[in-house]
Backbone as ProteinMPNN parsed JSONL, in Angstrom:
{"seq_chain_A": "XXXXXXXXXXXXXXXXXXXXXXXXXXXXXXXXXXXXXXXXXXXXXXXXXXXXXXXXXXXXXXXXXXXXXXXXXXXXXXXXXXXXXXXXXXXXXXXXXXXXXXXXXXXXXXXXXXXXXXXXXXXXXXXXXXXXXX", "coords_chain_A": {"N_chain_A": [[0.841, -1.191, 0.412], [0.087, 2.505, -0.451], [2.448, 4.898, 0.979], [2.733, 8.059, 2.333], [4.324, 11.258, 3.027], [2.981, 13.697, 4.452], [2.906, 17.1, 4.247], [1.793, 19.707, 6.083], [0.995, 23.055, 5.751], [0.513, 25.72, 7.725], [-0.873, 28.871, 7.695], [-1.642, 30.602, 9.376], [0.063, 30.644, 11.653], [2.765, 30.5, 10.194], [3.906, 28.028, 10.279], [4.853, 24.463, 9.491], [3.849, 21.285, 9.539], [4.431, 17.693, 9.857], [3.15, 15.051, 8.812], [2.872, 11.284, 8.749], [1.182, 9.16, 6.492], [-0.33, 6.481, 6.146], [-1.845, 3.251, 4.754], [-5.287, 3.213, 4.7], [-5.824, 5.966, 4.943], [-3.96, 6.971, 3.282], [-4.746, 5.862, 0.915], [-6.989, 7.244, 0.748], [-6.152, 9.74, -0.78], [-5.101, 8.758, -3.225], [-5.867, 9.331, -6.407], [-6.583, 11.989, -6.245], [-6.366, 15.368, -7.016], [-3.963, 18.143, -7.612], [-4.898, 20.925, -5.933], [-7.352, 20.165, -5.083], [-9.776, 19.796, -2.641], [-9.751, 18.327, 0.792], [-10.993, 16.602, 3.296], [-9.219, 16.547, 6.705], [-9.503, 14.921, 8.849], [-9.138, 12.364, 8.188], [-6.69, 12.007, 8.839], [-6.413, 12.456, 11.559], [-7.365, 14.89, 12.27], [-9.439, 15.998, 13.602], [-12.132, 17.934, 12.046], [-10.709, 20.016, 10.499], [-9.7, 21.316, 7.144], [-7.755, 20.826, 4.442], [-6.309, 22.128, 1.521], [-4.48, 20.343, -1.411], [-1.467, 21.116, -2.454], [0.676, 20.641, -3.784], [3.607, 18.298, -4.803], [5.719, 15.454, -4.502], [7.591, 12.749, -6.151], [9.595, 9.747, -5.722], [11.864, 10.212, -7.012], [12.003, 12.667, -6.627], [11.069, 14.226, -8.242], [9.186, 16.89, -9.532], [5.565, 17.792, -9.166], [3.371, 19.024, -11.216], [0.631, 21.578, -11.338], [-0.954, 22.327, -13.615], [-0.738, 20.222, -15.356], [-2.997, 17.548, -16.553], [-2.488, 14.599, -15.951], [-1.749, 11.497, -14.908], [1.334, 10.424, -13.811], [4.922, 10.864, -15.264], [6.042, 12.929, -17.305], [8.463, 14.27, -20.027], [8.534, 17.618, -20.403], [8.754, 20.592, -22.375], [9.602, 23.326, -20.691], [9.403, 27.012, -19.752], [9.308, 27.771, -17.183], [8.183, 28.15, -13.68], [6.966, 25.601, -11.315], [9.468, 22.995, -10.877], [11.301, 24.242, -12.903], [13.673, 26.774, -13.072], [14.121, 29.238, -14.929], [17.479, 30.683, -15.897], [17.892, 32.938, -17.439], [16.242, 35.203, -19.734], [13.787, 34.218, -21.551], [14.8, 31.713, -21.686], [14.286, 28.164, -22.203], [13.629, 24.938, -21.22], [13.716, 21.306, -21.695], [12.353, 19.163, -19.198], [11.514, 16.459, -17.03], [8.669, 16.167, -15.347], [6.112, 15.836, -13.287], [2.631, 14.657, -13.491], [-0.648, 16.434, -12.293], [-2.436, 14.246, -10.692], [-2.437, 12.315, -8.01], [-0.577, 9.672, -7.203], [0.177, 6.163, -6.371], [3.214, 6.348, -6.338], [3.819, 8.935, -5.566], [5.499, 10.466, -2.859], [6.071, 12.664, -1.249], [3.504, 15.012, -0.278], [2.363, 18.156, -0.437], [0.691, 20.591, 1.447], [-2.244, 22.75, 2.256], [-3.875, 24.47, 5.115], [-7.333, 25.105, 5.271], [-9.159, 25.279, 6.699], [-10.177, 25.455, 9.94], [-9.914, 23.26, 12.822], [-11.296, 22.569, 16.254], [-9.203, 22.187, 18.125], [-6.062, 23.548, 18.32], [-3.111, 23.328, 15.855], [-0.705, 23.289, 17.286], [-1.154, 22.142, 19.758], [-1.902, 19.392, 18.635], [0.174, 18.519, 17.37], [1.976, 18.385, 19.623], [5.262, 17.522, 21.018], [5.556, 14.766, 23.379], [6.419, 15.423, 26.856], [9.556, 14.815, 28.161], [9.614, 12.755, 31.021], [10.629, 12.7, 34.536], [13.121, 14.175, 33.912], [15.704, 15.77, 34.623], [17.036, 18.959, 34.902]], "CA_chain_A": [[0.087, -0.214, 0.054], [1.023, 3.689, -0.568], [2.505, 5.551, 2.328], [3.146, 9.397, 1.886], [4.578, 12.434, 4.305], [1.92, 15.095, 4.11], [3.273, 18.145, 4.848], [0.564, 20.661, 6.219], [1.224, 24.475, 6.005], [-0.397, 26.697, 8.616], [-0.707, 30.173, 7.356], [-1.658, 31.609, 10.517], [1.121, 30.657, 12.364], [3.756, 30.469, 9.683], [4.597, 27.027, 10.694], [4.695, 23.327, 8.771], [3.852, 20.061, 10.061], [4.423, 16.819, 8.939], [1.87, 13.744, 9.012], [3.309, 10.148, 7.867], [0.152, 8.856, 6.353], [-0.216, 5.108, 5.505], [-3.013, 2.444, 4.616], [-6.588, 3.596, 4.316], [-5.619, 7.297, 4.708], [-3.017, 7.318, 1.683], [-5.59, 5.453, -0.227], [-7.869, 8.511, 0.406], [-5.63, 10.765, -1.543], [-4.85, 8.55, -4.441], [-6.526, 9.545, -7.229], [-7.19, 13.361, -6.157], [-5.549, 15.978, -7.693], [-3.795, 19.123, -6.693], [-5.937, 21.99, -5.725], [-8.543, 19.477, -4.368], [-9.887, 20.212, -1.095], [-9.839, 17.525, 1.262], [-10.982, 16.606, 4.928], [-8.085, 16.185, 7.121], [-9.904, 13.954, 9.685], [-8.518, 10.92, 7.821], [-5.148, 11.675, 9.676], [-6.623, 12.551, 12.856], [-7.057, 16.296, 12.606], [-11.01, 16.434, 13.422], [-12.459, 19.578, 12.0], [-9.499, 20.488, 9.609], [-9.674, 20.915, 5.882], [-6.669, 21.13, 3.788], [-6.236, 22.01, -0.135], [-3.585, 20.102, -1.812], [-0.742, 22.017, -3.401], [1.981, 20.247, -4.768], [3.846, 16.944, -4.021], [6.958, 14.957, -5.496], [7.813, 11.355, -6.136], [10.733, 9.341, -4.888], [13.328, 10.789, -7.311], [12.317, 14.641, -6.306], [10.465, 14.939, -9.781], [7.908, 17.644, -8.513], [4.056, 17.862, -9.82], [2.544, 20.555, -11.815], [-0.848, 21.726, -11.294], [-1.393, 22.391, -14.704], [-0.893, 19.201, -16.131], [-3.711, 16.561, -16.161], [-2.535, 13.354, -16.017], [-0.971, 10.861, -13.714], [2.677, 9.989, -14.246], [5.894, 11.281, -15.525], [6.535, 13.308, -18.691], [9.063, 15.116, -20.473], [7.86, 18.73, -21.306], [9.425, 22.063, -22.477], [9.194, 24.12, -19.498], [9.568, 28.006, -19.584], [9.334, 28.542, -15.561], [7.459, 27.583, -12.961], [7.518, 24.384, -10.635], [10.288, 22.098, -11.792], [12.756, 24.925, -13.908], [13.835, 28.335, -12.977], [15.225, 29.851, -16.212], [18.48, 31.356, -15.656], [18.262, 34.073, -18.377], [15.212, 35.869, -20.113], [13.55, 33.388, -22.618], [15.534, 30.369, -21.62], [13.411, 26.967, -21.995], [14.495, 23.459, -21.029], [12.694, 20.132, -21.659], [12.306, 18.363, -18.17], [10.815, 15.547, -16.526], [7.62, 16.698, -14.629], [5.053, 14.773, -13.039], [1.035, 15.383, -13.488], [-1.289, 16.824, -11.045], [-2.901, 13.325, -9.833], [-1.914, 11.784, -6.851], [-0.665, 8.237, -7.601], [1.143, 5.592, -5.42], [4.701, 6.849, -6.857], [4.173, 10.028, -4.947], [6.593, 10.094, -1.616], [5.395, 13.867, -0.34], [2.347, 15.793, -0.697], [2.085, 19.391, 0.005], [-1.153, 20.897, 1.471], [-2.289, 24.171, 3.054], [-4.853, 24.484, 5.861], [-8.298, 26.194, 4.886], [-10.58, 25.271, 7.641], [-9.415, 25.02, 11.018], [-10.757, 22.736, 13.967], [-11.542, 23.106, 17.725], [-7.829, 22.094, 18.739], [-4.997, 24.202, 17.677], [-2.396, 22.399, 15.394], [0.642, 22.983, 18.241], [-1.614, 20.814, 20.768], [-2.465, 18.116, 17.997], [1.365, 17.846, 17.352], [2.767, 18.603, 20.986], [5.804, 16.292, 21.532], [5.321, 14.248, 24.683], [7.567, 16.071, 27.552], [10.29, 13.692, 29.038], [9.342, 12.495, 32.329], [11.771, 12.205, 35.006], [14.128, 14.618, 33.012], [16.077, 17.083, 35.431], [18.287, 19.919, 34.565]], "C_chain_A": [[0.991, 1.102, -0.21], [1.368, 4.087, 0.874], [3.382, 7.023, 1.759], [3.552, 10.374, 3.031], [3.663, 13.509, 3.654], [2.266, 16.284, 4.852], [2.414, 19.439, 4.8], [1.348, 21.833, 6.463], [0.095, 25.288, 6.942], [0.04, 27.996, 8.253], [-0.827, 31.165, 8.368], [-0.695, 31.811, 11.534], [2.247, 31.036, 11.524], [4.435, 29.301, 9.678], [4.3, 25.713, 9.836], [4.813, 22.026, 9.926], [3.58, 19.151, 9.405], [3.893, 15.592, 9.383], [2.416, 12.858, 7.917], [1.774, 9.548, 7.749], [0.19, 7.233, 5.447], [-1.69, 4.343, 5.534], [-4.055, 3.154, 4.073], [-6.538, 5.197, 4.189], [-4.956, 7.485, 3.477], [-3.78, 6.896, 0.734], [-6.775, 6.264, -0.27], [-7.572, 9.288, -0.769], [-5.115, 10.261, -2.873], [-5.799, 8.836, -5.278], [-7.05, 11.172, -7.378], [-5.976, 13.948, -6.919], [-4.995, 17.356, -7.278], [-4.731, 20.266, -7.257], [-7.199, 21.582, -5.378], [-8.219, 19.709, -2.868], [-10.342, 18.769, -0.549], [-9.979, 17.257, 2.869], [-9.998, 15.815, 5.601], [-8.597, 15.279, 8.494], [-9.26, 12.973, 9.737], [-7.051, 10.761, 8.474], [-5.25, 12.283, 10.801], [-7.026, 14.041, 13.408], [-8.554, 16.651, 12.589], [-11.467, 17.803, 12.968], [-11.804, 20.062, 10.683], [-9.916, 19.975, 8.031], [-8.486, 21.269, 5.301], [-7.055, 21.136, 1.982], [-4.677, 21.567, -0.483], [-2.853, 20.953, -2.562], [0.329, 21.955, -4.11], [2.464, 18.975, -3.999], [5.223, 16.459, -5.134], [7.045, 13.605, -5.274], [9.206, 10.799, -5.483], [12.064, 9.76, -5.602], [13.47, 12.247, -7.25], [11.58, 15.148, -7.637], [9.086, 15.78, -9.235], [6.763, 17.363, -9.555], [3.849, 19.242, -10.442], [1.209, 20.349, -11.723], [-1.54, 21.675, -12.417], [-1.423, 21.183, -15.837], [-1.785, 17.704, -15.674], [-3.595, 15.371, -16.345], [-1.577, 12.637, -15.095], [0.174, 10.229, -14.459], [3.869, 11.144, -14.459], [5.72, 11.719, -17.199], [7.442, 14.458, -18.876], [8.455, 16.249, -21.24], [9.045, 19.79, -21.352], [8.986, 23.072, -21.657], [9.784, 25.795, -19.933], [9.793, 28.655, -18.266], [8.289, 27.674, -15.088], [7.94, 26.339, -12.127], [8.356, 23.393, -11.645], [11.23, 22.814, -12.569], [12.375, 26.169, -13.305], [15.016, 28.667, -13.742], [16.104, 30.931, -15.494], [18.598, 33.084, -16.483], [16.996, 34.422, -18.96], [14.938, 34.834, -21.522], [14.068, 31.741, -22.829], [14.14, 29.031, -21.626], [14.033, 25.505, -21.871], [13.29, 22.387, -21.053], [13.404, 19.412, -20.149], [11.661, 17.329, -17.782], [9.904, 16.218, -15.402], [6.578, 15.627, -14.409], [3.587, 15.56, -13.133], [0.346, 15.307, -12.335], [-2.282, 15.558, -10.287], [-2.214, 12.733, -9.389], [-1.861, 10.089, -7.16], [0.225, 7.614, -6.045], [2.651, 5.894, -5.632], [4.927, 8.157, -6.106], [4.946, 9.683, -3.524], [6.131, 11.458, -0.482], [4.54, 14.581, -1.347], [2.429, 16.97, 0.194], [0.803, 19.903, 0.357], [-1.418, 22.307, 2.571], [-3.628, 23.983, 4.069], [-5.722, 25.58, 5.431], [-9.19, 26.409, 5.639], [-10.081, 24.733, 8.876], [-10.34, 24.118, 11.953], [-10.964, 23.428, 15.317], [-10.017, 23.238, 18.258], [-6.711, 22.46, 17.72], [-3.747, 23.027, 17.131], [-1.055, 22.052, 16.45], [-0.094, 22.276, 19.238], [-1.748, 19.664, 20.005], [-0.84, 17.545, 17.929], [2.524, 18.033, 18.473], [3.676, 17.292, 21.022], [5.742, 16.236, 22.948], [6.382, 14.794, 25.552], [8.111, 14.804, 28.042], [10.274, 13.826, 30.501], [10.541, 12.018, 33.054], [13.005, 12.91, 34.747], [14.65, 15.945, 33.999], [17.28, 17.821, 34.479], [19.02, 20.959, 35.462]], "O_chain_A": [[2.221, 1.057, -0.228], [0.706, 3.691, 1.834], [4.358, 7.051, 1.009], [2.957, 10.166, 4.089], [3.726, 13.995, 2.525], [1.917, 16.429, 6.023], [2.291, 20.131, 3.79], [2.289, 21.784, 7.256], [-1.103, 25.327, 6.666], [1.214, 28.314, 8.442], [-0.314, 32.283, 8.348], [-0.566, 32.846, 12.187], [2.888, 31.972, 12.003], [5.545, 29.306, 9.147], [3.203, 25.874, 9.301], [5.613, 21.882, 10.85], [2.767, 19.226, 8.483], [4.302, 15.144, 10.454], [2.524, 13.15, 6.726], [1.13, 9.437, 8.792], [0.676, 7.03, 4.334], [-2.593, 4.776, 6.25], [-3.865, 3.741, 3.008], [-7.234, 5.699, 3.306], [-5.477, 8.211, 2.629], [-3.65, 7.426, -0.37], [-7.583, 6.097, -1.183], [-8.404, 9.535, -1.641], [-4.7, 11.093, -3.68], [-6.892, 8.528, -4.804], [-7.73, 11.58, -8.32], [-4.969, 13.367, -7.325], [-5.713, 17.842, -6.404], [-5.156, 20.504, -8.387], [-8.131, 22.385, -5.328], [-7.198, 19.786, -2.184], [-11.125, 18.074, -1.196], [-9.114, 17.687, 3.632], [-9.808, 14.636, 5.3], [-7.635, 15.004, 9.211], [-8.773, 12.498, 10.762], [-6.417, 9.714, 8.6], [-4.2, 12.754, 11.237], [-7.035, 14.368, 14.595], [-8.985, 17.45, 11.757], [-11.102, 18.78, 13.622], [-12.553, 20.514, 9.816], [-10.287, 18.855, 7.678], [-8.075, 22.315, 5.801], [-7.823, 20.389, 1.376], [-3.732, 22.2, -0.012], [-3.471, 21.62, -3.391], [0.86, 22.796, -4.836], [1.997, 18.591, -2.926], [5.563, 16.973, -6.199], [6.593, 13.182, -4.21], [9.829, 11.543, -4.725], [13.155, 9.713, -5.035], [14.43, 12.944, -7.579], [11.548, 16.329, -7.981], [8.149, 15.264, -8.626], [6.981, 16.797, -10.626], [4.221, 20.337, -10.019], [0.632, 19.283, -11.939], [-2.629, 21.102, -12.444], [-2.001, 21.228, -16.923], [-1.436, 16.939, -14.775], [-4.53, 14.818, -16.923], [-0.652, 13.257, -14.571], [0.04, 9.619, -15.52], [3.768, 12.226, -13.88], [5.347, 10.964, -18.097], [7.374, 15.463, -18.168], [7.966, 16.124, -22.363], [10.013, 19.839, -20.594], [7.96, 23.685, -21.952], [10.832, 25.707, -20.573], [10.309, 29.763, -18.123], [7.672, 26.796, -15.692], [9.125, 26.008, -12.173], [8.06, 23.085, -12.8], [12.123, 22.101, -13.026], [11.244, 26.588, -13.059], [16.225, 28.547, -13.539], [15.688, 31.811, -14.74], [19.237, 34.068, -16.111], [16.262, 33.55, -18.496], [15.79, 34.72, -22.403], [13.839, 30.913, -23.711], [13.119, 29.212, -20.964], [14.976, 25.155, -22.582], [12.177, 22.564, -20.556], [14.602, 19.181, -19.988], [10.778, 17.238, -18.635], [10.506, 16.834, -14.523], [6.274, 14.736, -15.202], [3.421, 16.76, -12.912], [0.52, 14.448, -11.471], [-2.894, 15.92, -9.282], [-1.217, 12.385, -10.021], [-2.858, 9.385, -7.316], [0.687, 8.232, -5.085], [3.304, 5.46, -4.684], [6.086, 8.545, -5.965], [4.921, 8.506, -3.164], [5.915, 11.334, 0.724], [4.643, 14.749, -2.562], [2.548, 16.848, 1.414], [-0.161, 19.682, -0.376], [-0.7, 22.631, 3.517], [-4.469, 23.206, 3.618], [-5.3, 26.716, 5.217], [-9.976, 27.354, 5.571], [-9.579, 23.609, 8.891], [-11.554, 24.271, 11.818], [-10.829, 24.64, 15.48], [-9.642, 24.293, 18.769], [-6.473, 21.909, 16.645], [-3.467, 22.039, 17.809], [-0.487, 20.962, 16.501], [0.718, 21.504, 19.748], [-1.724, 18.662, 20.719], [-0.549, 16.414, 18.317], [3.725, 17.867, 18.26], [3.161, 16.174, 21.051], [5.826, 17.214, 23.691], [7.485, 14.674, 25.019], [7.394, 13.842, 28.319], [10.779, 14.758, 31.127], [11.348, 11.215, 32.584], [14.021, 12.431, 35.251], [13.995, 16.986, 34.058], [18.09, 17.368, 33.67], [19.969, 21.602, 35.014]]}, "name": "protein", "num_of_chains": 1, "seq": "XXXXXXXXXXXXXXXXXXXXXXXXXXXXXXXXXXXXXXXXXXXXXXXXXXXXXXXXXXXXXXXXXXXXXXXXXXXXXXXXXXXXXXXXXXXXXXXXXXXXXXXXXXXXXXXXXXXXXXXXXXXXXXXXXXXXXX"}
């Protein structure tokens, strides 16, 4: 089964949180596209909703929102995700991934659009080390 690292961006606090997703929750993301709004309750974040903003596969190949297919293709780019031109008018053929999430993805980037009752800091708080003296 697929396993993803979902990086959630919280624009209120300016922080990002990593969620390791596997099993049924990962299966719920397969077939979604960049720009889709998803309920984050499947990751244990009750009341939260997120928008998928991007991702990459195991080779680091980025996904682009404007390519309506699943898989990788070599396309001619003049800028945007996957290519930063060094001079004006420069174009290059690069391998880019389409906007449909498949099992080949490793990382999925997302942005919180609706917040739940508990804050993300509370949900992702690291347990305090008990018995630790300073």
